[in-house]
Z-matrix of the N, CA and C atoms (Angstrom, degrees):
N
C 1 1.451
C 2 1.520 1 108.18
N 3 1.298 2 117.26 1 134.84
C 4 1.450 3 122.18 2 177.45
C 5 1.516 4 110.59 3 -85.33
N 6 1.312 5 116.52 4 123.27
C 7 1.454 6 121.28 5 177.19
C 8 1.530 7 111.66 6 42.42
N 9 1.314 8 115.93 7 58.88
C 10 1.453 9 122.25 8 -174.53
C 11 1.512 10 115.39 9 -70.40
N 12 1.321 11 118.07 10 -17.13
C 13 1.458 12 119.61 11 -179.53
C 14 1.527 13 110.10 12 -107.77
N 15 1.310 14 115.12 13 163.48
C 16 1.465 15 120.00 14 179.40
C 17 1.523 16 109.87 15 -63.71
N 18 1.308 17 117.15 16 137.66
C 19 1.458 18 122.57 17 -179.10
C 20 1.527 19 108.76 18 -96.90
N 21 1.338 20 117.94 19 137.01
C 22 1.471 21 121.35 20 -176.42
C 23 1.529 22 113.60 21 -88.03
N 24 1.326 23 117.54 22 38.19
C 25 1.449 24 119.35 23 -178.63
C 26 1.518 25 110.50 24 -154.80
N 27 1.322 26 115.28 25 174.23
C 28 1.449 27 121.85 26 172.91
C 29 1.517 28 107.92 27 -84.09
N 30 1.336 29 116.66 28 139.05
C 31 1.449 30 120.07 29 -174.98
C 32 1.525 31 110.09 30 -138.43
N 33 1.320 32 115.85 31 141.42
C 34 1.463 33 122.57 32 171.27
C 35 1.519 34 105.30 33 -127.18
N 36 1.331 35 116.71 34 119.03
C 37 1.459 36 118.99 35 -171.73
C 38 1.517 37 111.89 36 -147.47
N 39 1.317 38 114.28 37 161.64
C 40 1.456 39 122.61 38 172.43
C 41 1.519 40 107.85 39 -114.39
N 42 1.312 41 116.01 40 135.30
C 43 1.467 42 121.54 41 177.00
C 44 1.520 43 107.95 42 -98.64
N 45 1.324 44 115.99 43 131.87
C 46 1.458 45 122.30 44 179.50
C 47 1.522 46 108.08 45 -101.30
N 48 1.326 47 116.57 46 129.05
C 49 1.459 48 120.39 47 -175.96
C 50 1.525 49 111.07 48 -117.25
N 51 1.320 50 114.75 49 153.40
C 52 1.463 51 123.34 50 171.29
C 53 1.523 52 105.96 51 -128.28
N 54 1.311 53 116.24 52 120.56
C 55 1.470 54 121.65 53 -177.43
C 56 1.525 55 111.63 54 53.26
N 57 1.333 56 115.52 55 39.55
C 58 1.459 57 120.97 56 176.44
C 59 1.516 58 115.29 57 80.39
N 60 1.328 59 118.16 58 -0.22
C 61 1.462 60 121.64 59 -179.41
C 62 1.529 61 109.93 60 -105.23
N 63 1.333 62 118.37 61 135.37
C 64 1.464 63 120.16 62 178.30
C 65 1.527 64 110.76 63 -66.31
N 66 1.319 65 116.25 64 123.27
C 67 1.462 66 121.12 65 -178.76
C 68 1.523 67 112.61 66 -125.81
N 69 1.342 68 117.44 67 -4.45
C 70 1.452 69 120.49 68 178.78
C 71 1.510 70 111.25 69 -162.81
N 72 1.314 71 115.08 70 162.37
C 73 1.455 72 121.32 71 178.03
C 74 1.530 73 107.34 72 -146.87
N 75 1.316 74 116.43 73 141.64
C 76 1.458 75 122.33 74 176.37
C 77 1.518 76 107.10 75 -143.83
N 78 1.338 77 115.93 76 138.60
C 79 1.448 78 118.17 77 -179.18
C 80 1.510 79 112.68 78 178.83
N 81 1.330 80 114.37 79 -166.69
C 82 1.460 81 121.35 80 175.24
C 83 1.525 82 107.95 81 -126.52
N 84 1.322 83 114.65 82 146.14
C 85 1.457 84 119.98 83 177.33
C 86 1.525 85 108.97 84 -129.01
N 87 1.319 86 115.14 85 156.76
C 88 1.463 87 121.13 86 177.62
C 89 1.523 88 107.65 87 -125.15
N 90 1.320 89 114.36 88 126.01
C 91 1.455 90 120.46 89 176.94
C 92 1.525 91 107.71 90 -139.26
N 93 1.316 92 116.43 91 122.05
C 94 1.470 93 122.43 92 -179.09
C 95 1.527 94 111.31 93 54.15
N 96 1.348 95 116.07 94 38.46
C 97 1.448 96 121.54 95 176.24
C 98 1.521 97 115.56 96 82.14
N 99 1.319 98 118.23 97 -0.01
C 100 1.461 99 121.95 98 -179.03
C 101 1.527 100 109.43 99 -104.13
N 102 1.341 101 116.23 100 128.29
C 103 1.462 102 121.24 101 176.34
C 104 1.523 103 109.85 102 -89.93
N 105 1.325 104 115.73 103 137.05
C 106 1.460 105 121.85 104 179.48
C 107 1.518 106 109.51 105 -130.19
N 108 1.321 107 116.35 106 128.70
C 109 1.465 108 122.13 107 171.53
C 110 1.518 109 106.56 108 -84.93
N 111 1.331 110 117.28 109 132.51
C 112 1.458 111 120.33 110 -178.95
C 113 1.518 112 110.46 111 -140.41
N 114 1.299 113 114.62 112 158.07
C 115 1.469 114 121.02 113 170.55
C 116 1.518 115 108.28 114 -155.50
N 117 1.302 116 114.05 115 154.36
C 118 1.464 117 121.48 116 176.48
C 119 1.519 118 106.50 117 -154.18
N 120 1.329 119 116.52 118 139.29
C 121 1.455 120 118.55 119 176.86
C 122 1.515 121 110.79 120 -145.02
N 123 1.312 122 113.92 121 153.32
C 124 1.456 123 122.32 122 177.28
C 125 1.527 124 108.84 123 -88.14
N 126 1.331 125 118.10 124 159.06
C 127 1.470 126 121.04 125 179.19
C 128 1.528 127 113.66 126 -54.98
N 129 1.324 128 118.38 127 -29.48
C 130 1.469 129 121.11 128 -179.50
C 131 1.527 130 112.48 129 -62.70
N 132 1.333 131 118.25 130 -23.01
C 133 1.462 132 121.49 131 -179.24
C 134 1.528 133 111.88 132 -86.19
N 135 1.306 134 117.46 133 -19.54
C 136 1.462 135 121.23 134 -173.65
C 137 1.532 136 114.55 135 -51.55
N 138 1.339 137 120.46 136 -43.73
C 139 1.471 138 118.90 137 179.27
C 140 1.530 139 113.92 138 -65.23
N 141 1.326 140 117.93 139 -13.98
C 142 1.465 141 122.32 140 -176.07
C 143 1.530 142 113.29 141 -104.08
N 144 1.331 143 118.50 142 1.37
C 145 1.462 144 121.00 143 -171.77
C 146 1.526 145 114.00 144 -61.84
N 147 1.322 146 118.45 145 -24.85
C 148 1.467 147 120.38 146 179.24
C 149 1.531 148 112.62 147 -103.59
N 150 1.321 149 116.72 148 11.16
C 151 1.465 150 121.42 149 177.38
C 152 1.526 151 110.02 150 -76.44
N 153 1.341 152 117.27 151 150.78
C 154 1.473 153 120.37 152 -176.87
C 155 1.531 154 114.77 153 -53.54
N 156 1.304 155 118.91 154 -41.04
C 157 1.469 156 119.79 155 -177.41
C 158 1.525 157 111.63 156 -64.46
N 159 1.316 158 116.72 157 -38.71
C 160 1.469 159 120.36 158 179.35
C 161 1.528 160 109.65 159 -71.09
N 162 1.316 161 117.05 160 -42.00
C 163 1.464 162 120.46 161 178.05
C 164 1.528 163 111.13 162 -62.84
N 165 1.333 164 117.27 163 -39.62
C 166 1.477 165 120.51 164 177.28
C 167 1.520 166 110.69 165 -61.74
N 168 1.327 167 117.10 166 -38.67
C 169 1.469 168 120.01 167 178.06
C 170 1.529 169 109.93 168 -61.79
N 171 1.321 170 116.67 169 -43.18
C 172 1.461 171 119.88 170 177.79
C 173 1.516 172 112.49 171 -62.66
N 174 1.346 173 117.34 172 -42.30
C 175 1.461 174 120.84 173 178.01
C 176 1.531 175 110.92 174 -64.32
N 177 1.320 176 116.39 175 -39.12
C 178 1.468 177 119.89 176 -179.87
C 179 1.534 178 110.61 177 -63.34
N 180 1.322 179 116.40 178 -44.26
C 181 1.465 180 119.51 179 179.78
C 182 1.533 181 110.25 180 -66.36
N 183 1.336 182 117.59 181 -37.24
C 184 1.463 183 119.44 182 176.26
C 185 1.528 184 110.99 183 -64.12
N 186 1.312 185 117.93 184 -32.86
C 187 1.468 186 120.14 185 174.36
C 188 1.522 187 110.76 186 -63.69
N 189 1.330 188 116.97 187 -37.26
C 190 1.469 189 120.71 188 175.30
C 191 1.528 190 109.83 189 -62.54
N 192 1.332 191 116.44 190 -43.50
C 193 1.470 192 121.13 191 179.58
C 194 1.529 193 109.05 192 -59.55
N 195 1.323 194 117.00 193 -50.11
C 196 1.469 195 121.22 194 -178.67
C 197 1.526 196 111.65 195 -62.29
N 198 1.322 197 116.84 196 -40.74
C 199 1.463 198 120.99 197 -178.55
C 200 1.527 199 112.64 198 -69.40
N 201 1.318 200 117.40 199 -21.55
C 202 1.468 201 120.56 200 -178.26
C 203 1.526 202 111.81 201 -67.19
N 204 1.325 203 116.24 202 -28.24
C 205 1.465 204 121.90 203 -178.14
C 206 1.518 205 111.99 204 52.38
N 207 1.320 206 115.24 205 34.31
C 208 1.458 207 121.98 206 178.70
C 209 1.524 208 108.28 207 -131.73
N 210 1.319 209 114.51 208 163.87
C 211 1.455 210 118.00 209 172.24
C 212 1.524 211 108.31 210 -65.70
N 213 1.318 212 116.48 211 140.16
C 214 1.462 213 122.56 212 177.60
C 215 1.515 214 106.41 213 -131.28
N 216 1.322 215 116.63 214 134.21
C 217 1.459 216 119.72 215 177.35
C 218 1.524 217 109.74 216 -106.72
N 219 1.311 218 115.06 217 159.42
C 220 1.463 219 120.79 218 174.80
C 221 1.527 220 107.76 219 -153.20
N 222 1.313 221 115.75 220 149.41
C 223 1.463 222 122.18 221 178.71
C 224 1.522 223 108.34 222 -114.46
N 225 1.326 224 116.94 223 121.95
C 226 1.466 225 121.08 224 175.99
C 227 1.522 226 108.44 225 -86.25
N 228 1.332 227 116.05 226 132.96
C 229 1.460 228 119.82 227 -177.73
C 230 1.522 229 112.44 228 -114.22
N 231 1.330 230 116.87 229 1.40
C 232 1.463 231 120.38 230 177.52
C 233 1.523 232 108.34 231 -158.15
N 234 1.321 233 117.45 232 169.46
C 235 1.467 234 121.77 233 -176.12
C 236 1.522 235 112.44 234 -58.15
N 237 1.327 236 117.63 235 -40.85
C 238 1.465 237 120.85 236 -179.68
C 239 1.529 238 110.71 237 -62.78
N 240 1.326 239 116.81 238 -37.92
C 241 1.464 240 120.67 239 177.30
C 242 1.519 241 111.71 240 -62.62
N 243 1.339 242 116.78 241 -43.03
C 244 1.466 243 120.48 242 177.11
C 245 1.534 244 110.18 243 -59.28
N 246 1.322 245 116.35 244 -46.28
C 247 1.457 246 121.52 245 -177.51
C 248 1.535 247 111.02 246 -63.10
N 249 1.331 248 116.25 247 -46.46
C 250 1.470 249 119.95 248 -177.50
C 251 1.524 250 112.54 249 -66.35
N 252 1.322 251 117.20 250 -43.36
C 253 1.468 252 119.55 251 -179.40
C 254 1.523 253 111.03 252 -62.10
N 255 1.320 254 117.03 253 -41.76
C 256 1.459 255 120.80 254 177.61
C 257 1.523 256 110.75 255 -64.94
N 258 1.311 257 116.02 256 -42.12
C 259 1.473 258 121.09 257 -177.43
C 260 1.526 259 112.42 258 -62.03
N 261 1.337 260 117.84 259 -37.26
C 262 1.469 261 120.19 260 -177.59
C 263 1.527 262 112.93 261 -88.08
N 264 1.339 263 117.55 262 -0.54
C 265 1.455 264 119.51 263 172.70
C 266 1.517 265 117.15 264 112.19
N 267 1.321 266 118.66 265 2.37
C 268 1.459 267 120.06 266 175.16
C 269 1.524 268 108.75 267 -72.10
N 270 1.335 269 116.31 268 148.19
C 271 1.459 270 122.06 269 177.80
C 272 1.518 271 109.28 270 -104.15
N 273 1.331 272 116.70 271 133.66
C 274 1.461 273 120.35 272 179.38
C 275 1.528 274 108.93 273 -75.14
N 276 1.329 275 116.57 274 124.45
C 277 1.460 276 122.00 275 -178.76
C 278 1.527 277 111.23 276 -101.56
N 279 1.301 278 116.26 277 -40.75
C 280 1.462 279 123.57 278 177.49
C 281 1.514 280 106.63 279 -139.23
N 282 1.306 281 117.22 280 -173.37
C 283 1.470 282 121.17 281 -175.26
C 284 1.528 283 112.48 282 -47.78
N 285 1.323 284 117.72 283 -55.39
C 286 1.470 285 121.64 284 -176.16
C 287 1.520 286 113.07 285 -115.64
N 288 1.316 287 118.17 286 3.77
C 289 1.462 288 122.51 287 -174.99
C 290 1.524 289 110.13 288 -102.26
N 291 1.335 290 115.80 289 129.22
C 292 1.465 291 122.64 290 -179.67
C 293 1.518 292 109.36 291 -123.04
N 294 1.348 293 114.96 292 153.07
C 295 1.463 294 120.64 293 -177.38
C 296 1.517 295 109.70 294 -133.11
N 297 1.348 296 114.59 295 133.49
C 298 1.457 297 121.98 296 167.77
C 299 1.514 298 105.04 297 -98.40
N 300 1.346 299 118.87 298 118.01
C 301 1.468 300 119.72 299 -170.42
C 302 1.522 301 115.74 300 -69.81
N 303 1.316 302 118.60 301 -15.03
C 304 1.459 303 119.85 302 177.28
C 305 1.477 304 109.88 303 77.85
C-alpha cells in the first residue's frame, strides 16, 4: 500500500498508475516549514520508470521544486535515487541526504 497512513503534513503529489491501479507516487510535502521531495513505487511500476509519462511526472514535480524558491530536502534510499537527485541538481549533504538550495 502506498502511504497507507495519514500524513502529518501538506502534500502535493502525482499518483502513477498501471492498468488503473496506483503503483507509485511522487511529490513534495511540507512539514514544520520544511519542503521534502519524495517518491515511492511498487515493483509493478519498475518496467515503466523510463516511459515518457513517468518521466513527465518527474519533470512536473521538479518544476514544483524550482517554483518553490525554497530549500528542499530529499533522502536517497538506493543507487538510482542518488543518481537522479544529483542529475536534477540536488547537492549531496550527507550520505543519503540531498538539498535543493532554492
